[in-house]
Structures are given as C-alpha cells and as structure tokens.
N, C-alpha and C positions, 0 to 999 in steps of 0.2 A: 828849854824854857825861853831862852833869848830869841830863838827862831820863832816861836809862837808869838811873843810880844811884838817882834818886828812886823810880822804879818798882820797882827791885830791893829797895830798902829797904821799900817798902810791901808787897811780896809776902812778904818775910821776916817782917814784923810780923804779917801776916795768918795765916801758917802758925803762928807762935809763939802767937798768940792762940787759934787753932783748937785747937791741942794743949792749951793751958792750960784753955780753957773746956770742951772735950770734944766731944761729938757735934754737929758743925756741918756743914751741907751745904757742899762736896761730900764731906766726910770722914765720911759716915754709914754705919753698919753696919745700918741699918734695911732690912728686906727690900724695902720699897716702893721704895727707891732703888738697891739693889745687885743685884737679881735679877729674873727674870721668872717669873711663875707658869706652870705647865704648861697652864693652861686659860684661855681668854678666850672670852667670849660676846658675841653681838650679836643684835639682834632685828629682825624686820620683819613687816609685815602683808601678807597676800595676800587676794585676793577668791576667790569660789567656784570660779573657773576656774584658780586658782593663780598669777595675775598679781600682781606686787608692787604694793601700794597706797602711793602717796606720802602719808605721814602728814600733812604740812602742807596738802595739797590737800583732804583729806577730814575732818580733825580739827583743832580749835583746841587743839593739844596739842604740847608740846615732846618731840622724839624722845629726848632724853637722859633724860627722866623715865621712859621705859619701862624702861631698864636700871636706873635708880635704884630704881624701885618693885619690880622683880624681886628685887634684892638685899635690900631691906627685907623683902619678903614671905618670901623664903627664910630669912632670919635669924630672923624671928619664928616661922616654922613649924618650924625646925630643919633643918639641912642634910641629915641622913640621911633624914628623912621626905620632904623636898621633892624629893629625887632619885629617889624611886620613881615608877612610872608614874602612880599615883593622885595622888601628891603634886605632880608636874609639872602634871597636869590642874587641880588646885586652885589652884596658883600662877598658871597661865594664866587661869583663870576670874577670880581676884581682879584680875589685871592688866587684863583686859577690862572689869571693872566700874569700874575707875578711868579707862579710856580712853573708854568709850561715852558718858558724859555730855557729852563734848566733840565729838561728831560734828556736822559741819556739815549733814548731810542724813541722814534716817532710812533711805533706800534703800541706803546703803553698808554698813550694819551686818549685813545678812543674808549668811551664808556666809563672813564674814571669819574668817581664821585668824591666830593669833599664832605665829610661828615663832621658835625659838631656834636659832641657829647657834653651835656650839661649835668652837673651834679649839684643837688640841692637838698636841704633838709625839709621834710614835711611830716608833721606829727611825730617828731623825734626819731625819724628813720631817714636814712640816706636814700635818696631817689636818683634815678638817672633818666635822661631823655636823649635819645640818639636821633638826630634829624639830618637829612641830606640838605646841604646848603646849595650845592650846584653839581650838576652832572653833565659831563661833556657828551654831546650827541654825535 
C-alpha cells in the first residue's frame, strides 16, 4: 500500500508541475507530437534495370542522410519551386552530387536513379507514388 501511495503522490506531483511549467511532453500541443502529416517520403536508389541498389553495399554513405539532404535542398530551394517537375529534377541532381563522391566503385554510378516514394492518405486509404527524381546518364 505504501508503494502505491508513493507512486500516486509522484504522479500527482508530476501532473501539477507539468501544468505549472507549461508545455511538457507528453502534454504538448506541438504538431510534431500530436498529429501526423498527410505526406511522408522515403528514398531508394535503383540500377539501370530498375533493381533496388542497397546503398550500404555500393556507397560509403548513411541512408538517413539521403532524406536529410532532400529536406535541406527542398527548404533552400523553396517548397513551391522544388515540387515542380524541373525543381524535383534539380533536387535529385543535387542529392546525387552529394552521394556520388561516396561510391565504392565507379561502375555502379552509370544508370543509377534516385526514387522518391510519397505516402499519403486519400479517401481514408493509404496511397503511394513512386517517382524518379534524377537518373544518371
């Protein structure tokens, strides 16, 4: 019983402090914590025949950096411009220029394509759109 009362007292103190202090996780109204965006993107590389390339096998590059670089380039370019067909090509080209110096072999770079897969909700169903941002010629 004493164990229960002690934890109950700690919980009450935590709630009172959170209310007094203000925005504190898990009582946050920040959109990052209380909602999900309607669009999520992921990326992958493919070879000239369309087969997925395992990034770690062919590049000394962290895969999370691909997404991070995409968002940085898109923010710098401006979202409206970056989402046009020409803008997406420019974003993909810049992404490729950041990836290619980390290639473990030069033969893998010919015909490589950067794909962006967008996931979004439409009519209460999850949809996806796979598009090539940039392909090396």
